[in-house]
C-alpha positions in Angstrom: 6.4 34.2 -36.7 5.2 30.9 -35.4 1.8 29.7 -36.5 -1.1 29.1 -34.1 -0.7 25.4 -34.5 3.0 25.6 -33.8 2.3 27.7 -30.7 -0.2 25.1 -29.4 2.4 22.4 -30.0 5.1 24.3 -28.1 2.7 25.0 -25.3 1.8 21.3 -25.1 5.4 20.3 -25.0 6.1 22.8 -22.3 3.2 21.5 -20.2 4.5 18.0 -20.5 8.0 19.1 -19.6 6.7 20.6 -16.4 5.6 17.1 -15.4 9.2 15.8 -15.4 10.1 14.3 -12.0 13.6 15.1 -10.7 13.0 13.9 -7.1 11.2 10.7 -6.3 11.6 10.0 -2.6 9.4 6.9 -2.3 9.7 3.6 -4.2 7.4 0.6 -3.6 8.8 -2.8 -4.7 6.5 -5.8 -5.2 9.2 -8.3 -4.7 7.0 -11.4 -4.8 3.7 -11.9 -6.5 2.3 -14.7 -4.3 1.0 -14.6 -0.8 0.7 -17.1 2.1 -2.8 -16.0 3.2 -6.1 -16.6 1.5 -8.0 -13.4 2.5 -11.5 -12.8 1.2 -10.8 -9.2 0.4 -7.8 -9.9 -1.7 -7.0 -11.9 -4.9 -3.3 -11.9 -4.7 -3.2 -15.5 -3.4 -5.1 -16.7 -6.4 -2.3 -15.9 -8.8 -1.1 -19.1 -10.6 2.2 -17.7 -11.8 4.7 -16.9 -9.1 6.9 -14.0 -10.0 10.0 -12.8 -8.1 11.8 -9.5 -8.2 15.6 -10.2 -8.1 18.8 -8.4 -7.5 19.5 -8.6 -11.3 16.2 -6.6 -11.8 17.3 -3.9 -9.3 21.0 -3.4 -10.0 20.6 -1.8 -13.5 18.5 1.0 -12.0 20.7 2.0 -9.0 22.0 5.0 -10.9 18.4 6.1 -11.6 17.6 5.6 -7.9 20.5 7.8 -7.0 19.7 10.5 -9.5 16.0 10.5 -8.4 16.9 10.8 -4.8 15.0 7.8 -3.6 15.3 7.7 0.2 12.6 5.2 1.2 11.9 1.8 -0.3 8.8 -0.1 0.8 8.8 -3.9 0.2 5.4 -5.2 -0.6 3.9 -8.1 -2.6 2.3 -10.6 -2.2 4.4 -11.6 0.7 8.0 -10.1 0.5 9.4 -12.7 2.8 8.7 -15.4 0.3 11.4 -13.9 -1.9 14.6 -15.9 -1.1 16.8 -13.1 -2.4 15.2 -10.5 -0.2 18.4 -10.2 2.0 20.5 -9.4 -1.0 18.0 -6.8 -2.3 18.1 -5.2 1.1 21.8 -5.2 1.2 22.1 -3.5 -2.1 19.7 -0.7 -1.0 21.3 -0.5 2.4 24.6 0.6 0.7 22.6 3.5 -0.7 21.6 4.7 2.8 17.9 4.1 2.0 15.2 3.6 4.6 13.7 0.1 4.2 10.1 -0.8 5.3 8.6 -4.2 5.2 4.8 -4.9 4.5 4.1 -8.4 5.6 1.3 -10.8 6.7 3.6 -11.6 9.7 3.4 -15.4 9.1 7.1 -15.7 8.4 8.4 -13.1 10.8 9.7 -15.7 13.3 11.5 -17.7 10.6 13.2 -14.6 9.2 13.5 -12.7 12.4 17.3 -12.2 12.2 17.1 -10.9 8.6 14.1 -8.5 9.4 15.8 -7.1 12.5 19.1 -6.6 10.7 17.9 -5.3 7.3 14.8 -3.2 7.9 14.1 0.0 9.6 10.4 -0.8 10.4 7.6 -3.1 9.5 3.8 -3.2 9.0 1.9 -6.4 9.7 -1.6 -7.1 8.5 -4.1 -7.3 11.4 -7.8 -7.9 10.7 -9.2 -8.2 14.2 -8.8 -10.0 17.5 -7.4 -13.5 17.3 -10.4 -15.6 16.2 -11.6 -13.0 13.7 -8.1 -12.4 12.3 -7.6 -16.2 11.7 -11.0 -16.5 10.1 -10.4 -13.6 7.6 -6.9 -14.9 6.8 -8.1 -18.4 6.6 -5.1 -19.5 8.5 -5.9 -21.2 11.9 -2.6 -20.0 13.6 -2.1 -16.7 11.8 -2.5 -14.5 15.0 -0.2 -16.8 17.0 2.4 -16.6 14.2 2.3 -12.8 14.2 2.8 -12.9 18.0 5.7 -15.3 18.0 7.3 -13.4 15.0 7.1 -10.0 16.8 8.7 -11.6 19.9 11.5 -13.1 17.9 12.3 -9.8 16.1 12.2 -7.8 19.4 14.4 -10.4 21.1 17.1 -9.5 18.6 16.3 -5.8 18.3 14.0 -4.6 21.2 13.4 -1.1 19.7 12.4 -2.3 16.3 9.2 -0.6 15.2 6.3 -2.8 14.1 2.8 -1.4 13.5 -0.4 -2.9 12.3 -2.4 -2.2 9.2 -6.1 -3.1 9.1 -8.3 -3.4 6.0 -11.9 -2.5 6.9 -14.5 -4.7 5.2 -17.7 -6.6 5.8 -16.2 -9.2 8.1 -14.6 -6.9 10.6 -16.4 -3.5 10.4 -18.0 -3.9 13.8 -14.7 -4.8 15.5 -12.3 -1.8 15.1 -12.0 -1.2 18.9 -11.3 -4.9 19.4 -8.6 -4.6 16.7 -6.9 -1.8 18.5 -6.9 -3.9 21.7 -5.5 -6.8 19.7 -2.7 -4.6 18.4 -1.8 -3.6 22.0 -1.9 -7.2 23.1 0.6 -8.0 20.4 2.8 -5.1 21.7 2.6 -3.3 18.4 3.7 0.3 18.1 0.6 1.6 16.4 -2.2 0.8 14.0 -3.7 2.3 10.8 -7.0 1.6 9.1 -8.0 1.7 5.5 -11.1 0.7 3.6 -11.1 -2.3 1.3 -10.5 -1.6 -2.4 -13.7 -2.8 -4.2 -13.4 -1.6 -7.8 -9.8 -1.4 -9.1 -7.8 -3.9 -11.1 -4.8 -3.6 -8.7 -3.3 -6.3 -6.5 -3.1 -9.0 -9.2 -6.8 -8.8 -10.2 -7.0 -9.8 -13.9 -10.2 -7.6 -14.1 -12.4 -5.5 -11.9 -14.6 -7.5 -9.5 -18.1 -8.3 -10.4 -21.0 -6.9 -8.3 -21.4 -10.3 -6.7 -17.7 -10.4 -5.7 -17.8 -6.8 -4.4 -20.8 -7.7 -2.2 -18.6 -10.2 -0.4 -16.4 -7.4 0.9 -18.5 -4.2 0.7 -21.1 -3.1 3.3 -24.9 -3.0 3.1 -26.6 0.2 4.2 -27.3 -1.2 7.6 -23.6 -2.3 7.9 -22.5 1.2 6.9 -24.5 2.5 9.8 -22.9 -0.1 12.1 -19.5 1.0 10.9 -20.2 4.7 11.5 -21.3 3.8 15.0 -18.2 1.8 15.6 -16.0 4.6 14.3 -17.7 7.1 16.5 -17.2 4.8 19.5 -13.5 4.3 18.5 -13.0 8.1 18.3 -14.7 8.7 21.7 -13.1 5.8 23.6 -9.7 5.9 22.0 -9.2 9.6 21.8 -5.8 9.4 23.5 -4.6 6.8 21.0 -5.6 9.2 18.1 -4.0 12.2 19.8 -0.7 10.2 20.5 -0.6 8.8 16.9 -1.0 5.2 18.1 -4.0 5.2 15.7 -2.5 6.8 12.6 -5.7 8.3 11.3 -7.3 11.5 12.5 -11.0 11.4 13.4 -11.9 12.8 10.0 -9.8 10.2 8.2 -11.5 7.4 10.2 -14.9 8.8 9.2 -13.8 8.9 5.6 -13.6 5.1 5.7 -17.4 4.9 6.3 -17.9 7.5 3.6 -16.1 5.3 1.1 -18.6 2.5 1.7 -21.5 4.9 1.6 -20.3 6.3 -1.8 -20.0 2.7 -3.1 -23.7 2.3 -2.3 -24.5 5.5 -4.2 -25.5 7.3 -0.9 -23.0 10.1 -1.4 -20.5 11.3 -4.0 -17.0 9.8 -4.2 -14.4 12.3 -3.1 -10.7 12.0 -4.0 -8.3 12.4 -1.1 -5.3 14.8 -1.2 -2.6 12.9 -3.0 0.7 13.5 -4.7 1.8 9.9 -5.3 2.4 10.1 -9.0 4.9 13.0 -8.5 6.6 11.6 -5.3 6.5 7.8 -5.6 6.2 4.9 -7.9 5.3 1.2 -7.7 7.3 -1.5 -9.4 5.7 -4.8 -9.7 7.5 -8.2 -9.7 7.4 -8.4 -13.5 9.0 -4.9 -13.8 5.8 -3.0 -14.6 5.9 0.6 -13.3 2.8 2.2 -12.0 2.3 5.8 -10.8 0.5 4.3 -7.8 -1.2 1.1 -6.8 -4.3 1.8 -8.8 -3.4 3.5 -12.1 -2.3 1.7 -15.2 1.4 0.9 -15.8 3.4 3.6 -17.7 6.4 1.4 -18.6 8.6 -1.5 -17.6 12.1 -1.4 -16.1 13.0 -4.6 -18.0 12.9 -2.5 -21.2 14.5 0.8 -20.1 15.8 2.5 -17.1 13.6 3.6 -14.2 14.4 7.2 -14.8 13.4 6.9 -18.5 10.1 5.2 -17.5 9.3 7.9 -14.9 10.0 10.7 -17.4 8.9 8.8 -20.5 6.1 10.0 -22.8 3.4 7.8 -21.2 4.3 8.9 -17.7 4.5 12.6 -18.7 1.2 12.4 -20.5 -0.5 10.6 -17.6 0.6 13.2 -15.0 -0.2 16.1 -17.3 -3.7 14.9 -17.8 -4.4 13.6 -14.2 -7.2 15.6 -12.6 -7.2 14.1 -9.1 -10.4 15.7 -7.9 -12.4 14.4 -10.9 -10.5 11.2 -11.9 -12.8 8.1 -11.3 -9.9 6.0 -10.0 -8.8 8.7 -7.6 -12.4 9.2 -6.5 -12.5 5.6 -5.2 -8.9 5.6 -3.8 -8.4 3.9 -0.4 -4.7 4.3 -0.1 -3.5 7.8 -1.0 -0.1 9.2 -0.4 0.4 12.9 0.3 4.2 12.9 0.8 5.9 15.8 2.5 9.7 15.7 2.7 
């Protein structure tokens, strides 16, 4: 008869085995570590070492991608269009019949319009407000105009190509959400989504978590949270049709959750984790090969040392998923970008 200690060991091994991932539909690739904007709410552009994800980094893992059933690859960064080998990366994945999405600042859309129209299924462009505000936040005088000319260039080649906006809500634009929706329509974008600025994690090339002083540059004061709540309520009231149609991606409740994120940061209410299954349905691969369960949790391995499948179901990854208590995990509590994937 097995001893109590042996039974505990067996039970623990069984619990880990239940965390094995056999289907991983979503893969996020950070294909370039640098960015061509200098946004106040982001530190990616400050990185001194430029790293690129190359076809030679991808090809050894195609069998893992097939076995895991990856059906959607999202190209992120930094700025993916800075990667000169991006067309070849897309071509490799196209042969696998995988949906390809581009996350971009939009500054290089016109230059790469033919490639974007041919290689991608859809794209998200960063939009921080109406023209003057967007340019100020991006610290690029012609950023808005470049997005506009880029969209026009892509649509000239492929008129039905879907391009939507993604807006990061923070101190500089929290009073201008309705104007940002109007700007998205002016650009002839197909929709817009909003998320709160990440204030506390070490994601997105931050060598360490932000200091309180740095957080204050992006976070909201109590009065500003009140202004954001009023702006969100006006947005919900005045743009109800856009919410109902899905032009604004978030429901009214999810929009209000953005304000609650900033309230919680001030200690005015409890942080609350969103519904999320990202560590079981997706993974993030950074330009140096590091594999993260999501944008915000620590890496669990590196594809330059072993296969993607072995990283996803390696000891570190299994232990992480087994121990992850999303409702009570401090990182999950402060999450601004959850994924609750349903196939």
